[in-house]
C-alpha positions as CSV (number, residue, x, y, z in Angstrom):
1,X,103.7,115.5,86.0
2,X,104.2,113.4,83.0
3,X,102.9,110.1,83.3
4,X,104.6,107.3,81.2
5,X,103.7,103.7,81.6
6,X,105.3,102.1,78.5
7,X,107.7,104.6,77.0
8,X,110.7,103.2,75.8
9,X,114.0,105.8,74.3
10,X,116.2,105.4,71.6
11,X,118.6,108.0,73.4
12,X,119.3,108.4,76.9
13,X,117.4,110.8,78.9
14,X,119.5,112.8,80.7
15,X,118.6,114.3,84.1
16,X,120.3,116.1,87.0
17,X,118.9,113.5,89.7
18,X,116.9,110.3,88.7
19,X,114.4,109.0,91.7
20,X,113.7,105.4,91.8
21,X,109.8,105.5,93.4
22,X,107.0,107.4,92.9
23,X,105.6,106.9,96.8
24,X,105.4,110.2,98.8
25,X,109.0,110.5,99.6
26,X,109.8,110.2,96.0
27,X,106.9,113.2,94.8
28,X,108.3,115.2,97.8
29,X,112.0,114.8,96.6
30,X,110.5,115.5,92.9
31,X,109.1,118.8,94.5
32,X,112.2,119.6,96.7
33,X,114.8,118.8,93.3
34,X,112.8,121.4,91.4
35,X,112.9,124.2,94.4
36,X,116.6,124.0,94.5
37,X,117.0,124.0,90.7
38,X,117.8,120.4,90.1
39,X,116.1,118.7,86.8
40,X,114.8,114.8,87.7
41,X,112.7,112.3,86.5
42,X,110.8,109.8,88.5
43,X,110.8,105.3,87.7
44,X,108.5,103.0,89.5
45,X,107.7,99.5,89.0
46,X,104.6,99.8,89.8
47,X,101.7,100.8,87.3
48,X,100.6,104.0,89.3
49,X,102.0,106.8,91.7
50,X,101.5,106.4,95.3
51,X,103.9,103.5,96.1
52,X,103.0,100.9,99.1
53,X,101.0,103.3,101.1
54,X,98.2,103.7,97.9
55,X,99.0,100.0,96.8
56,X,98.3,98.5,100.6
57,X,95.6,101.2,102.3
58,X,94.9,103.9,99.9
59,X,91.5,104.9,102.3
60,X,93.4,104.4,105.4
61,X,93.8,107.8,107.4
62,X,97.0,109.7,108.2
63,X,97.6,111.8,111.3
64,X,101.0,112.6,111.3
65,X,101.6,114.6,108.3
66,X,102.5,118.2,109.8
67,X,99.7,121.2,109.1
68,X,97.1,118.1,107.7
69,X,95.0,117.0,110.9
70,X,94.1,114.0,108.9
71,X,94.1,112.7,105.4
72,X,94.3,109.4,103.4
73,X,97.1,108.1,101.5
74,X,95.3,108.8,98.5
75,X,94.7,111.9,99.4
76,X,98.1,112.7,100.2
77,X,99.7,111.4,97.2
78,X,97.1,113.4,94.9
79,X,98.2,116.9,96.9
80,X,102.0,115.7,96.6
81,X,101.3,115.6,92.7
82,X,99.5,118.7,92.8
83,X,102.5,120.1,94.1
84,X,104.9,118.9,91.9
85,X,102.7,120.2,89.0
86,X,104.9,123.5,88.8
87,X,108.0,121.4,87.8
88,X,106.3,118.9,85.2
89,X,108.3,116.1,86.4
90,X,108.1,112.8,83.8
91,X,107.1,109.7,85.9
92,X,107.7,106.3,83.9
93,X,105.8,103.7,85.6
94,X,106.4,99.7,85.0
95,X,109.8,100.3,84.6
96,X,112.1,98.5,86.9
97,X,115.3,99.9,87.5
98,X,118.0,97.2,86.8
99,X,121.9,98.0,86.3
100,X,123.6,101.3,87.2
101,X,127.0,101.8,86.0
102,X,129.7,104.8,87.0
103,X,131.0,106.8,83.9
104,X,134.0,107.8,83.2
105,X,132.9,111.5,83.3
106,X,131.2,110.6,87.2
107,X,127.9,110.5,85.9
108,X,125.8,107.3,85.8
109,X,124.0,105.1,83.3
110,X,120.6,103.7,84.5
111,X,118.8,101.3,82.7
112,X,115.4,99.8,83.3
113,X,113.5,96.3,82.0
114,X,111.8,98.0,79.2
115,X,114.8,99.2,77.7
116,X,114.9,102.7,79.2
117,X,118.3,104.7,79.7
118,X,119.0,107.4,81.9
119,X,122.1,110.2,81.8
120,X,121.8,111.5,85.6
121,X,124.4,113.4,87.9
122,X,122.7,111.2,91.0
123,X,120.5,108.4,92.0
124,X,117.8,108.9,94.9
125,X,116.5,105.5,95.9
126,X,113.1,106.2,97.3
127,X,111.8,102.9,97.2
128,X,110.5,101.6,100.1
129,X,111.1,98.3,101.0
130,X,112.8,97.8,97.8
131,X,110.6,95.5,95.1
132,X,108.4,94.3,97.1
133,X,105.5,91.6,96.6
134,X,102.5,90.1,99.1
135,X,103.0,86.4,100.7
136,X,100.6,84.4,98.3
137,X,98.7,81.6,99.5
138,X,100.1,78.6,99.1
139,X,97.1,76.7,97.5
140,X,96.9,75.5,93.7
141,X,93.5,76.7,93.2
142,X,94.3,80.2,94.4
143,X,96.3,81.3,91.0
144,X,93.6,81.1,88.9
145,X,91.0,83.2,91.2
146,X,93.5,86.2,91.6
147,X,92.1,89.4,90.8
148,X,88.6,88.0,90.7
149,X,87.9,86.3,93.8
150,X,91.5,86.3,95.6
151,X,93.1,89.5,96.4
152,X,96.4,90.8,98.0
153,X,95.5,94.4,98.2
154,X,92.0,96.2,98.1
155,X,92.1,99.7,95.7
156,X,88.5,100.1,95.9
157,X,85.7,98.9,99.1
158,X,82.8,99.3,97.2
159,X,84.9,96.3,95.3
160,X,82.8,94.1,97.8
161,X,79.5,95.7,98.5
162,X,77.2,93.5,99.6
163,X,79.2,90.5,99.1
164,X,80.9,87.5,101.5
165,X,84.3,88.4,102.3
166,X,87.3,86.5,104.3
167,X,89.9,88.3,105.0
168,X,93.0,86.1,106.0
169,X,96.1,87.6,108.1
170,X,96.7,88.9,111.9
171,X,98.7,92.3,111.0
172,X,97.2,95.9,111.3
173,X,96.9,95.8,107.6
174,X,94.4,92.4,107.7
175,X,92.3,94.0,110.9
176,X,92.2,97.4,109.4
177,X,90.7,96.4,106.0
178,X,88.2,93.6,107.9
179,X,87.2,96.3,110.0
180,X,86.5,98.9,107.1
181,X,85.2,96.1,105.2
182,X,81.8,96.0,107.6
183,X,80.7,99.1,106.3
184,X,80.1,97.5,102.5
185,X,80.3,93.5,102.6
186,X,77.3,91.4,103.4
187,X,79.5,89.6,105.8
188,X,83.3,89.6,106.8
189,X,85.1,86.9,108.6
190,X,88.6,87.8,109.8
191,X,90.9,84.2,109.7
192,X,93.9,83.8,111.5
193,X,96.3,81.0,112.7
194,X,96.1,82.0,116.6
195,X,94.4,84.4,118.9
196,X,98.0,86.5,119.2
197,X,98.0,89.4,116.7
198,X,100.9,91.6,115.1
199,X,98.6,94.3,115.1
200,X,98.3,97.4,117.3
201,X,96.2,97.3,120.2
202,X,94.0,99.8,119.5
203,X,92.8,97.7,116.0
204,X,92.6,94.3,118.0
205,X,90.4,95.7,120.6
206,X,88.6,97.3,117.9
207,X,88.1,94.2,116.3
208,X,87.1,92.1,119.2
209,X,84.5,94.9,120.4
210,X,82.9,94.4,116.7
211,X,83.1,90.5,116.6
212,X,81.1,91.0,119.9
213,X,78.6,93.2,118.8
214,X,77.7,91.0,115.8
215,X,79.6,92.9,113.2
216,X,81.8,90.7,111.8
217,X,83.2,87.0,112.8
218,X,86.7,85.8,113.8
219,X,88.0,82.5,113.1
220,X,91.2,81.0,114.5
221,X,92.8,78.7,112.0
222,X,94.6,78.7,108.3
223,X,93.2,78.6,104.6
224,X,92.9,75.4,103.8
225,X,91.0,74.9,100.9
226,X,89.3,77.1,98.0
227,X,86.0,76.1,96.6
228,X,85.1,77.3,93.2
229,X,83.4,74.8,90.9
230,X,83.4,76.6,87.7
231,X,85.9,79.2,88.3
232,X,83.9,81.2,90.5
233,X,84.9,81.2,95.0
234,X,81.7,79.9,96.7
235,X,82.9,78.9,99.9
236,X,86.3,78.8,101.6
237,X,87.5,75.7,103.9
238,X,89.6,76.8,107.2
239,X,91.4,74.1,109.1
240,X,91.5,74.7,113.4
241,X,92.5,72.9,115.9
242,X,92.4,69.3,116.3
243,X,91.9,68.8,113.0
244,X,88.1,70.3,112.5
245,X,87.5,71.8,109.4
246,X,85.1,75.1,109.2
247,X,83.6,75.9,105.7
248,X,82.6,79.6,105.2
249,X,80.5,80.7,102.2
250,X,82.5,83.5,100.6
251,X,83.0,84.8,97.1
252,X,85.9,87.1,97.7
253,X,89.3,86.3,99.8
254,X,91.0,88.9,101.1
255,X,94.9,87.6,101.8
256,X,97.2,90.2,103.8
257,X,100.2,88.1,105.2
258,X,102.6,90.9,104.7
259,X,104.7,92.1,102.2
260,X,108.2,89.7,101.3
261,X,111.1,92.5,100.9
262,X,113.5,91.8,98.5
263,X,116.1,94.7,97.1
264,X,115.8,93.2,93.8
265,X,118.4,94.2,91.3
266,X,119.3,97.0,93.9
267,X,121.2,94.3,95.7
268,X,124.0,93.7,92.7
269,X,125.0,97.5,93.2
270,X,127.3,97.2,95.4
271,X,125.9,98.9,98.2
272,X,126.1,98.3,102.3
273,X,123.1,97.1,103.3
274,X,121.4,95.0,106.6
275,X,118.3,93.2,106.3
276,X,117.6,95.0,102.9
277,X,118.1,98.3,104.0
278,X,120.6,100.5,102.6
279,X,122.8,102.2,105.4
280,X,123.2,105.6,104.7
281,X,125.6,108.9,106.5
282,X,122.7,110.9,107.9
283,X,124.5,114.2,107.4
284,X,123.2,113.9,103.5
285,X,121.5,110.1,103.3
286,X,124.3,108.8,100.6
287,X,125.0,105.4,100.8
288,X,128.3,103.5,100.5
289,X,128.6,104.6,96.4
290,X,129.3,108.1,96.1
291,X,126.2,109.4,93.9
292,X,123.7,107.2,95.4
293,X,121.6,108.3,98.4
294,X,118.3,106.3,99.8
295,X,115.8,107.9,101.8
296,X,112.7,107.1,103.6
297,X,111.8,103.2,104.4
298,X,114.8,101.8,102.3
299,X,117.3,104.0,104.2
300,X,119.1,102.5,107.4
301,X,121.1,104.5,110.2
302,X,120.8,104.4,113.9
303,X,117.4,105.2,115.3
304,X,115.7,105.3,112.2
305,X,112.1,105.8,112.0
306,X,110.0,104.6,109.7
307,X,107.8,107.9,109.1
308,X,106.7,109.4,105.9
309,X,107.7,112.6,107.5
310,X,111.6,111.1,107.9
311,X,111.3,110.2,104.7
312,X,110.4,114.3,103.6
313,X,113.7,115.3,105.8
314,X,116.0,112.8,104.4
315,X,115.1,113.7,101.0
316,X,115.3,117.4,101.3
317,X,119.4,116.8,103.0
318,X,120.2,114.1,100.0
319,X,119.2,116.8,97.5
320,X,121.8,119.5,98.7
321,X,124.5,117.1,98.5
322,X,123.1,115.6,94.9
323,X,123.3,119.3,94.1
324,X,127.2,119.4,94.1
325,X,126.9,116.3,91.8
326,X,125.0,117.8,88.9
327,X,127.2,121.3,89.5
328,X,130.4,120.6,90.8
329,X,131.6,123.9,90.0
330,X,128.8,126.0,91.5
331,X,127.5,127.1,94.6
332,X,124.0,127.0,95.6
333,X,122.6,129.8,97.5
334,X,119.9,129.0,100.1
335,X,116.7,130.6,99.4
336,X,113.7,130.4,101.7
337,X,110.3,129.6,99.8
338,X,108.8,132.6,101.0
339,X,111.4,135.0,98.9
340,X,111.7,132.7,96.3
341,X,110.2,134.8,93.2
342,X,111.0,131.8,90.6
343,X,109.3,129.4,92.4
344,X,106.3,132.0,93.2
345,X,106.0,132.5,89.2
346,X,106.0,128.7,88.9
347,X,103.4,128.1,91.3
348,X,101.4,131.0,90.0
349,X,101.3,129.7,86.6
350,X,100.2,126.5,87.1
351,X,97.5,127.4,89.6
352,X,94.0,126.5,88.9
């Protein structure tokens, strides 16, 4: 793949399909597009490929990818990138799609906030939950400490080696990261506003066992203040029931209150949606606007399952319909990959 973080263009970039989102589903869609003979380009608002799973849990194991017994989110993305390599798909990072306009010839003009313009026959939205941002800590002193002492995601556990860390939150992400940090941090304290959790029962049980074994701490309360004389975090005040305040020595605070889902500019495109997700026809995952498809977590339909493997299936069917927009006068002939000599030649040419 060709990665481009800050490119701009003076002329529209022409492609058969524009994929919005460089997460696992978007990457697999790029491969599938190449298999059936469609050119494609990818845009993503983030600064690296991988989408939400790499941003939120890059080292968390995934067990439900067919034929792979276990892999991390990071490993899955690396494998998908390698799978796409024969088609050399351009990936434009830090590019947020702003506007779409249907032209008289039936194709789409798509613009990004950095000035890229695409001329495409079809658009595939593989944007997860849309434009997503973490729920931030509502304390004035938090913002100046972001990235150095206050974190809303974890990219590398080693960054917290031998440090005192507080993890705030009660969902799966908070518990999983608190448990993972035990292996490297000097001390880990989980802070949550109540004894109940929105995490899976297995994660809650594992956390409680770790606390009972003295491997980490848990405090019921809310983050009340960050004590950072000279701009360096030294301790955190936790407000508990009855007006009691507990001070915890810590150099890092990981805030995992969840994400605020926001469709962003997509909400202005006139597509039918429910609770921030786009309604689709399950025969081809096309939205209410012909030529625009939604796959992965952003797609909404009865009995929708938010699974990566479901997104793979959705992308595959959507691209078959997208083919008819790119080549309305051409009949697509299905060929099993085992008998696709052109695909075999491409793969062989890019093999190590």
